[in-house]
ROVONU-708411 format. One line per 8 residues: number of its first residue (from 1); for each residue z, y, x of N, C-alpha, C. Coordinates in steps of 0.02 Angstrom, whole numbers, plus 50000, padded with zeros to 5 digits. Last residue first. Example, Ala and Ser with C-alpha at 12.3 -4.5 7.8 and 13.67 -1.06 7.14 Angstrom:
// residues 2
2 = 50354:49888:50642:50357:49947:50684:50394:50002:50645; 50390:49716:50660:50390:49775:50615:50390:49835:50660
//
This chain:
// residues 257
257 = 50672:50733:51095:50733:50754:51114:50743:50820:51146; 50528:50708:51090:50570:50751:51020:50634:50786:51039; 50490:50611:51164:50474:50688:51186:50492:50737:51139; 50515:50499:51108:50578:50539:51147:50569:50615:51174; 50408:50415:51090:50432:50474:51057:50491:50517:51045; 50410:50337:51167:50355:50381:51178:50373:50435:51154; 50499:50238:51115:50533:50287:51173:50489:50320:51190; 50445:50193:51011:50498:50231:51004:50517:50285:51063
249 = 50332:50118:51065:50330:50203:51028:50374:50235:51025; 50406:50018:51116:50366:50071:51173:50344:50131:51141; 50477:49971:51004:50516:49981:51033:50477:50065:51101; 50358:49923:50928:50413:49967:50873:50454:49993:50948; 50269:49831:51022:50263:49898:51009:50308:49959:51005; 50386:49726:50984:50386:49745:51051:50363:49837:51070; 50370:49712:50844:50433:49729:50877:50428:49754:50978; 50223:49781:50771:50267:49715:50817:50324:49733:50844
241 = 50225:49852:50607:50224:49839:50689:50254:49805:50733; 50115:49845:50457:50201:49836:50496:50148:49830:50591; 50050:49978:50358:50034:49907:50421:50113:49898:50437; 50010:50099:50274:50069:50046:50248:50047:49973:50290; 49966:50200:50325:49908:50122:50287:49948:50073:50260; 50057:50286:50363:50021:50310:50292:49973:50253:50259; 50107:50187:50453:50136:50211:50418:50098:50246:50341; 49985:50204:50545:50029:50149:50540:50051:50153:50448
233 = 49975:50336:50582:49927:50307:50540:49933:50229:50512; 50089:50369:50633:50067:50415:50562:50043:50369:50540; 50093:50294:50739:50157:50281:50708:50130:50328:50619; 49995:50331:50829:49988:50281:50808:50042:50260:50744; 49992:50484:50827:49944:50451:50788:49943:50370:50789; 50136:50473:50909:50136:50495:50851:50066:50492:50805; 50059:50404:51044:50118:50378:50984:50123:50418:50911; 49989:50494:51077:49961:50441:51073:50014:50408:51019
225 = 50074:50620:51091:50041:50616:51058:49999:50561:51034; 50147:50545:51197:50180:50576:51147:50133:50578:51119; 50060:50496:51288:50090:50443:51261:50134:50487:51203; 50002:50611:51387:49980:50588:51313:49986:50529:51295; 50067:50588:51504:50077:50648:51493:50049:50658:51416; 50022:50473:51570:50104:50459:51519:50101:50537:51489; 49874:50397:51581:49905:50478:51583:49970:50483:51531; 49845:50275:51517:49878:50285:51601:49900:50369:51627
217 = 49906:50249:51372:49879:50280:51411:49897:50287:51479; 49963:50055:51351:49972:50141:51340:49928:50165:51388; 49980:49873:51299:49932:49953:51333:49953:49991:51316; 50071:49824:51250:50008:49797:51323:49974:49838:51346; 50128:49880:51159:50186:49826:51188:50139:49839:51247; 50033:49926:51093:50080:49982:51123:50099:49952:51172; 49898:49826:51071:49913:49854:51061:49988:49909:51094; 49705:49818:51111:49788:49809:51148:49835:49842:51097
209 = 49591:49774:51122:49607:49773:51061:49701:49770:51055; 49523:49878:51257:49511:49845:51197:49550:49850:51143; 49567:49937:51352:49617:49951:51306:49594:49900:51268; 49454:49944:51461:49524:49914:51449:49573:49915:51400; 49388:50024:51358:49357:49956:51372:49446:49912:51413; 49421:50145:51370:49425:50127:51310:49401:50035:51328; 49420:50192:51527:49488:50168:51464:49485:50126:51388; 49297:50169:51527:49349:50132:51574:49407:50127:51508
201 = 49235:50304:51439:49231:50221:51440:49283:50163:51454; 49370:50422:51395:49313:50392:51459:49310:50318:51418; 49353:50477:51212:49393:50449:51282:49325:50432:51322; 49410:50524:51077:49335:50513:51116:49388:50525:51184; 49474:50456:50951:49483:50503:50989:49432:50483:51018; 49564:50414:50761:49511:50402:50822:49499:50469:50864; 49626:50423:50667:49647:50349:50695:49589:50371:50743; 49595:50541:50609:49653:50520:50607:49674:50468:50658
193 = 49471:50515:50552:49479:50546:50612:49536:50542:50641; 49446:50341:50491:49486:50389:50492:49493:50440:50558; 49352:50225:50482:49334:50296:50503:49358:50357:50495; 49439:50123:50461:49388:50147:50520:49357:50180:50535; 49486:50161:50345:49540:50155:50407:49472:50176:50473; 49386:50179:50256:49409:50213:50253:49448:50221:50335; 49347:50015:50264:49327:50073:50279:49327:50139:50298; 49456:49979:50205:49450:49960:50277:49399:49999:50295
185 = 49459:50017:50078:49518:50046:50113:49515:50031:50186; 49353:49943:50032:49351:50040:50035:49385:50053:50069; 49384:49804:50038:49324:49841:50067:49329:49911:50077; 49571:49791:49997:49493:49787:50007:49445:49818:50042; 49690:49701:50136:49668:49758:50086:49577:49749:50039; 49730:49597:50215:49734:49593:50108:49682:49651:50100; 49717:49639:50328:49670:49590:50299:49672:49564:50224; 49798:49719:50351:49724:49737:50329:49686:49694:50312
177 = 49913:49660:50415:49902:49688:50354:49836:49702:50311; 49916:49639:50560:49970:49678:50542:49954:49704:50460; 49774:49613:50614:49837:49554:50598:49895:49603:50566; 49716:49729:50572:49687:49676:50517:49721:49604:50516; 49762:49806:50655:49754:49830:50606:49753:49766:50539; 49708:49744:50776:49788:49743:50755:49785:49754:50681; 49569:49754:50744:49592:49705:50742:49664:49694:50751; 49563:49906:50770:49555:49873:50708:49564:49799:50693
169 = 49698:49981:50832:49636:49946:50840:49627:49900:50791; 49736:50154:50842:49764:50080:50785:49690:50035:50804; 49631:50217:50894:49700:50222:50920:49738:50163:50906; 49478:50185:50937:49518:50185:50856:49597:50179:50898; 49384:50305:51022:49437:50232:51010:49476:50243:50958; 49222:50319:51089:49268:50340:51017:49299:50246:51009; 49173:50362:51242:49162:50313:51181:49227:50338:51140; 49089:50406:51367:49129:50430:51327:49119:50400:51264
161 = 48975:50340:51443:49020:50379:51466:49087:50398:51433; 48883:50299:51344:48941:50263:51376:48965:50285:51397; 48757:50401:51374:48821:50384:51309:48854:50354:51300; 48685:50431:51476:48750:50406:51469:48807:50418:51421; 48576:50474:51423:48582:50412:51477:48650:50411:51520; 48556:50545:51291:48492:50487:51345:48513:50467:51368; 48679:50599:51289:48664:50544:51247:48586:50502:51236; 48802:50617:51401:48729:50647:51368:48695:50579:51341
153 = 48941:50699:51457:48908:50643:51392:48862:50696:51394; 49055:50692:51581:48993:50697:51552:48954:50662:51527; 49226:50702:51593:49174:50639:51590:49124:50722:51578; 49375:50709:51705:49300:50733:51669:49256:50693:51665; 49517:50627:51661:49473:50635:51708:49410:50665:51674; 49631:50608:51603:49639:50664:51622:49577:50681:51670; 49673:50489:51508:49659:50484:51607:49675:50561:51635; 49664:50501:51400:49687:50427:51415:49702:50439:51478
145 = 49566:50622:51372:49655:50603:51353:49694:50547:51386; 49456:50674:51452:49478:50599:51440:49544:50627:51414; 49371:50816:51446:49431:50789:51477:49464:50730:51439; 49181:50818:51411:49270:50816:51402:49318:50798:51447; 49036:50899:51355:49104:50875:51412:49177:50847:51389; 48858:50843:51320:48943:50881:51303:48986:50873:51366; 48737:50831:51195:48765:50825:51272:48835:50851:51268; 48713:50804:51071:48665:50765:51132:48693:50769:51199
137 = 48776:50764:50930:48806:50787:50989:48748:50759:51032; 48663:50826:50767:48708:50763:50815:48740:50789:50900; 48623:50871:50661:48658:50902:50690:48700:50848:50757; 48586:50744:50566:48539:50826:50589:48575:50869:50653; 48623:50602:50613:48639:50666:50606:48603:50704:50609; 48513:50477:50624:48588:50478:50581:48623:50539:50583; 48411:50517:50682:48402:50486:50640:48472:50484:50597; 48448:50686:50738:48435:50624:50759:48428:50574:50691
129 = 48427:50853:50792:48432:50815:50731:48444:50755:50779; 48567:50930:50912:48508:50940:50903:48491:50882:50847; 48677:51016:51025:48664:50960:50978:48582:50965:50960; 48780:51038:51176:48730:51053:51149:48707:50983:51086; 48931:51101:51179:48917:51054:51168:48850:51064:51146; 49070:51130:51269:49003:51135:51308:48956:51109:51273; 49177:50992:51231:49157:51061:51250:49091:51055:51269; 49236:50853:51099:49179:50888:51182:49181:50951:51182
121 = 49298:50810:50957:49322:50836:51038:49291:50840:51108; 49209:50851:50863:49292:50896:50874:49312:50891:50933; 49088:50799:50897:49089:50856:50886:49164:50908:50905; 49146:50659:50902:49111:50690:50963:49111:50765:50980; 49165:50618:50780:49220:50647:50820:49205:50680:50903; 49045:50660:50723:49108:50694:50687:49138:50691:50770; 48969:50564:50796:48958:50624:50791:49023:50678:50775; 49045:50439:50732:49056:50451:50801:49028:50503:50834
113 = 49025:50446:50577:49086:50448:50613:49097:50491:50686; 48877:50519:50553:48886:50483:50569:48949:50495:50609; 48817:50656:50432:48827:50625:50494:48860:50559:50519; 48822:50687:50279:48757:50690:50323:48772:50653:50412; 48973:50684:50251:48929:50756:50254:48858:50749:50290; 49032:50575:50193:48974:50594:50164:48952:50666:50170; 49203:50608:50263:49130:50552:50249:49083:50600:50209; 49263:50706:50331:49210:50712:50344:49160:50641:50333
105 = 49396:50642:50276:49377:50686:50279:49320:50660:50315; 49363:50466:50182:49395:50509:50225:49371:50575:50237; 49281:50391:50119:49322:50441:50083:49361:50479:50098; 49134:50324:50179:49207:50325:50171:49207:50395:50133; 48989:50337:50253:48990:50327:50190:49070:50326:50151; 48965:50350:50389:48972:50410:50341:48994:50379:50260; 49018:50224:50493:48987:50242:50400:49004:50307:50396; 49042:50176:50609:49020:50238:50606:49023:50255:50541
97 = 48984:50010:50579:48999:50031:50636:48983:50120:50614; 49004:49964:50397:48942:49961:50448:49004:50013:50514; 49164:49875:50380:49114:49902:50359:49066:49917:50397; 49253:49803:50417:49267:49860:50415:49223:49903:50415; 49196:49649:50439:49255:49674:50366:49262:49740:50356; 49147:49676:50562:49100:49686:50499:49159:49669:50430; 49226:49624:50646:49212:49688:50635:49179:49691:50580; 49349:49489:50601:49257:49522:50611:49271:49580:50586
89 = 49486:49379:50599:49462:49430:50628:49382:49470:50619; 49532:49266:50612:49487:49270:50576:49465:49346:50579; 49648:49257:50687:49579:49217:50720:49546:49225:50681; 49784:49327:50699:49745:49279:50623:49700:49244:50647; 49907:49325:50770:49846:49328:50795:49806:49286:50732; 50048:49455:50745:50012:49379:50714:49919:49367:50726; 50154:49517:50863:50085:49507:50826:50049:49447:50799; 50340:49487:50796:50261:49492:50864:50211:49504:50824
81 = 50405:49504:50704:50429:49486:50781:50383:49503:50849; 50385:49655:50631:50373:49593:50633:50419:49567:50687; 50444:49781:50516:50422:49771:50586:50428:49704:50589; 50401:49932:50390:50391:49864:50425:50395:49820:50477; 50440:50094:50450:50365:50069:50449:50398:49982:50442; 50534:50177:50460:50522:50147:50414:50478:50095:50388; 50539:50226:50580:50604:50198:50565:50599:50146:50487; 50427:50292:50591:50445:50224:50629:50491:50197:50592
73 = 50473:50417:50534:50435:50369:50495:50437:50314:50541; 50550:50471:50623:50557:50449:50553:50528:50410:50514; 50466:50506:50734:50512:50459:50753:50567:50432:50681; 50367:50585:50644:50334:50535:50702:50377:50477:50705; 50437:50688:50678:50415:50668:50596:50398:50588:50598; 50464:50720:50803:50521:50699:50764:50510:50670:50697; 50295:50747:50832:50360:50679:50847:50419:50667:50827; 50332:50876:50764:50285:50819:50749:50298:50727:50760
65 = 50388:50934:50870:50421:50944:50793:50373:50883:50764; 50319:50923:51002:50378:50884:50972:50395:50903:50893; 50192:50987:50947:50176:50901:50972:50235:50875:50958; 50252:51115:50919:50207:51083:50882:50219:51001:50903; 50290:51152:51072:50337:51138:51017:50314:51109:50945; 50229:51070:51183:50223:51114:51146:50266:51099:51088; 50270:50967:51312:50311:51008:51279:50298:51046:51242; 50220:50774:51337:50224:50876:51310:50247:50897:51297
57 = 50290:50693:51496:50278:50718:51430:50243:50786:51399; 50217:50688:51662:50259:50691:51588:50232:50713:51530; 50113:50656:51754:50162:50630:51754:50226:50649:51697; 49982:50716:51671:49990:50662:51704:50065:50615:51701; 50029:50849:51700:49981:50817:51638:50007:50731:51625; 50049:50875:51827:50084:50874:51786:50086:50845:51715; 49896:50850:51879:49972:50796:51883:50032:50834:51839; 49830:50979:51810:49823:50909:51775:49883:50848:51814
49 = 49937:51105:51786:49923:51054:51830:49898:51006:51801; 49884:51179:51651:49949:51185:51684:49917:51133:51714; 49868:51314:51504:49846:51289:51561:49896:51256:51598; 49829:51316:51349:49876:51316:51386:49836:51307:51441; 49791:51371:51176:49771:51356:51233:49793:51372:51297; 49780:51325:51005:49835:51358:51057:49823:51342:51129; 49764:51374:50838:49719:51336:50882:49776:51398:50982; 49705:51327:50668:49759:51367:50709:49751:51343:50791
41 = 49612:51285:50588:49627:51348:50589:49678:51361:50634; 49635:51142:50589:49552:51179:50588:49583:51252:50613; 49767:51084:50588:49741:51113:50539:49665:51151:50547; 49769:51129:50792:49812:51116:50689:49751:51142:50644; 49715:51108:50901:49663:51105:50844:49726:51083:50790; 49723:51132:51065:49761:51109:51040:49751:51138:50967; 49615:51113:51210:49629:51154:51144:49663:51101:51102; 49621:51099:51369:49646:51068:51326:49651:51124:51272
33 = 49494:51204:51469:49587:51177:51469:49581:51123:51405; 49369:51206:51464:49379:51161:51495:49457:51142:51493; 49362:51346:51408:49338:51294:51379:49335:51232:51426; 49434:51428:51524:49449:51424:51463:49427:51349:51396; 49366:51338:51700:49354:51406:51632:49394:51385:51565; 49498:51295:51809:49454:51293:51770:49436:51345:51702; 49626:51345:51859:49552:51344:51909:49507:51310:51839; 49723:51296:51803:49691:51362:51788:49655:51370:51843
25 = 49706:51099:51753:49713:51190:51764:49681:51241:51768; 49711:51052:51574:49690:51044:51633:49715:51103:51683; 49768:50943:51455:49784:51019:51480:49748:51020:51549; 49666:50828:51343:49746:50837:51413:49724:50904:51455; 49673:50829:51167:49639:50844:51247:49695:50855:51295; 49635:50804:51042:49665:50782:51082:49655:50789:51156; 49608:50907:50894:49572:50890:50968:49630:50862:50995; 49640:50856:50744:49657:50879:50787:49621:50858:50878
17 = 49607:50815:50612:49549:50862:50660:49570:50902:50719; 49711:50723:50586:49649:50703:50582:49576:50757:50591; 49846:50801:50606:49813:50744:50644:49734:50733:50651; 49860:50853:50486:49845:50897:50541:49826:50873:50596; 49856:50765:50395:49798:50791:50398:49796:50833:50427; 49987:50707:50418:49911:50667:50429:49844:50698:50436; 50063:50790:50391:50048:50770:50462:49998:50739:50469; 50065:50766:50231:50042:50837:50293:50039:50832:50378
9 = 50084:50660:50214:50032:50680:50200:50007:50727:50253; 50235:50644:50268:50162:50585:50308:50087:50609:50276; 50285:50723:50172:50280:50731:50241:50211:50709:50301; 50252:50644:50049:50231:50697:50076:50225:50739:50141; 50203:50483:50034:50259:50538:50079:50236:50599:50073; 50126:50377:50002:50119:50443:49970:50169:50486:49987; 50053:50253:50113:50112:50275:50086:50084:50356:50060; 49971:50097:50027:49970:50183:50071:50032:50212:50058
1 = 50000:49946:50046:50017:50007:49998:49996:50065:50059
//
């Protein structure tokens, strides 16, 4: 059952179009700094060293407030002793990849979900028409939130350098309750921008379908944001979390302390 808590709804809407990117050093141009976009209209640009980002948690007061709300939500999520590998997961159960047909924000806007997320997360974008989107991202730049590394995206020759990750992996969601959902809810889950982030290809491949107990971003400074998204998406969609991952997420959310 999808949770209808007013607090969850507000927090979920804030993270759906939030650009999660690491903060860069003052030697870079402002558009290569991390931009925290809340509710589309609010932006904060802050510059700190990349080494500091990789070493420690984010201290932006709004992130800390969201972490506190996520920690409260985590306490109400059903916990299982471990991840149940159902062995019957099939990506097709979540609909066509990057479908524009869902009822989540961005659905039905004429562009596939991948392009929606690239447009949200990349900087210095060059756009143009493709069969799946009249304003597709053809080129752009990304500071991967998982590593802090700078990545150049070119659709014609380096498209795989930037990949879209499901914060809560689809197969994990399947194991933790999505197997019982109707097809339309699974389609929404797979394309909900609150559960998606543009990252470097290597990190996405290394993570694969791992839950937090087995994988967290190499950049520790992103753990807080990662945990916020993981918890809020899980709570909103009524999924369970395995106990080892609960402990990892709880520790990551201590950035609110």
